[in-house]
N, C-alpha and C positions, 0 to 999 in steps of 0.2 A: 503491502500499497505505499505508495506515492508517498499521501496527505498526510497528517493527523489533526482530528484540529479536537478541539474541548471549550467547556468554561469557569470559570469564576464568575463566584459572586451573587447565584440562584438567591443562596438562597436571602445575605442580609437586612438591614432594613435598612442600611440606610450605604449610598453608593450604588455607581453603576454596576450594571456587570458584562461584564468581558470576557471576546471566545479568538482567539487565538488558533492557527494552520499553518503548523507544521512539510515543508515540503521532500525531500532527499530521494538518494535516486534506491539505494540502501541500507539495511537500520547499522549497515560498519562507520556510516559516514557520521555520526553520532556518536558524543565526548561519552565517556566510560560514565555511571553514573545513575546515567536514567531512570527513571521513577518515580507514580503516578506523586507532586509535589507532595498532597498532605504527607508521605510517607522522606520528607527532607525537612531541615532547618530552613529559616530564612536567607541564612549567612551559604547557607550550597546552591537554594535558590536563583540566588543573587552568581551566583557564580554562574554556575551552571548558564541560568540566560544569555548575560554573557561574551562566552564564548559561540550559543547554537546563534549569535546570530553576527558572531563576530565574524566567522567561517560561510568563507562565498558559497559549497556547498551547499549552504541550506536555506531556504526561504523557509521569511517569517512573514505570518500577516495573526494584523491583528482587527477587531470592531468592538465599539462598543455601544454597551443599552444604557440610557441613559437613565432618570431615575421620575426626566422624564417621559419619556420612552413609556415602561417599565411602570406608571400607575394614569397611565390613558387607560380610559372603560372601552374598548373598542379592539384591545387586545386581552393575547396570557399570556401567560409566565414561558406557554410549552410552548407557543407563536414565533415569542420574542428570541427563543431559546433554538426554535431554527431556523429566526433570520440569527443571530450572530455565526453561528456557524456558514449560513450562507454567503455573509458578509463575511467572515477571515477565510471561507476562500477563493475569494473570489483575488481578498485583497493581499492575500502568498502568491497568485499570481499575476499577478503588478507587478509585485516583485518582482520575477522574475523576470520580468520583460515577455514580449511582443515570439519572441521565442520559442517559447510554451509549447510543450506540441498534448491537443485536447484531442480521440476527448480524455479528462483526469480524473484518477480512481484513488475514492478520499476512502479515512474509516474517522467516523466522526463515535464517541462517548453518546449512547444516545441516553435523553433527556427527557424522554415517553417508559411510559409502560411498554406501550408496544414500539423496540430496537424498527425497525422493516416502518414500519412507521412512517417515528420522527426521520428513517432512511432519505427514504421519497420524499416527504417533506424537505429534508434540507436543497437531496437534487433539486427538486420545482426551483424552489425557490431560485440555489441562485443565474450565478449569470450566464452560464458559464457552459459548454458540456460537457460531463459528468456520468461520474456511473457511484452513489455512497453506497455505503456498503454505516451502520451502524449496530452499536456492544453493551452488552451493561458490561460496564468494569474495566473498559479500550486502555482509560489513564493507566491498569494495573496491570496488561496484557500486551498490551501493547506498547514498545518504545517510540518509535513519532508515537506516537498520543500523549505519549507519555510526556514529550519535551515537550508538544501542543499543552500538556500540565502545567508546564513551572513557567510556559511563559505566560500564557492567561495569569496565573497565580502569580506569579512577580509583575503586570500592569496593575492587577488590584490591589493590592498591597501598594503596591506609588502611589495609586489612585490614591489610597485610604491617606497615605501621609497627606496627600495633599490637603482632601480637605481637611483632616485632622490642624491644620496647618494655619487655616482659614478660618479659624475658631478657637485660637486660645484663652481670650477668658472663657469660654464652658466651659476647658476639659478634657482630657484626650480623649475622639471619641473611638479608643478601643477597636476589637475587633470589623464593629459592624450590626454585628448578629444578637439576635432580640433577647439570646440568651446568652448575651456575656455583662456584665455589669456598667466597665465599665463604658457601657453604649448607650444601654440604660440610664445613668446619670450625668449623663452630653444631653438628651435630648429631656427630660428634664431638665435639667439645666436650662439648655435653651429655650425650651418652651417660657422659664420661669420669670427669662429678663426678656424674654422679645413679644412676648404670646401667645407666638406659628412656631410652627415648625419649621427645622431649619435648609433650605434649598436640598439642600441632600439629602435630608427625609424621602423615602418612599411616604405620601402619606396614605397610599390605596396599605398602607401593611399595616398588621393589625395591634402590631405594638407601637408602631402611631402613634393611631387611631387612640387609643390607653392615653398614651402621656396626655395627648392636648385632650383626652377627656377628664379623665381628671384636675388638669391643670383651668381647666372653665370651672367644676366640681366644686375647688378651690376657694372660686374667685365668688361664688352665687355663694358658697356660704359665707364669704365676710361680711356684706350687708343683712 
């Protein structure tokens, strides 16, 4: 499979989701130590991402799905995951230039309970001639998809760091996941100070809705 695709940031209450596509002609081109990004330390992910990007034999493409897109009531996360994977494939094709031979073949880490359906939707949405397959756990089983998972995670982590830096008075945003107490504390601090959710919040997420509702209830109780 010359192209591997994976995403990072599908579940957080804060920030964008990212998908990455990696193209190589053979897995032997990949650096040693490639694995699912969740199995690597942040420092090792950064190191491997830099190696992947610096190697001219490896193509890299990234797609971002913003909070505004995620909060759009006309769509859903499954459809946005399809869009992200398709856009990442188009981005890696652009990175490789006009000499790229088609049809492309790729393997996605499935973001749908029905992996075959996810693959069909990605292929249909991609603006290139391609044959796509999808598997659950592909980021663990395929080194190329594992490489894509590393790129996507590093992009997501850098994004979260930039979000945190934009709100220095409200404490660290944490990982952005609903289970992270730092994320919850950040949201509560921001809403307490501004009376609304920050632009980086996924307003349609229940965590964000709950924080805003609690602040509004507290405000009513003061009258």
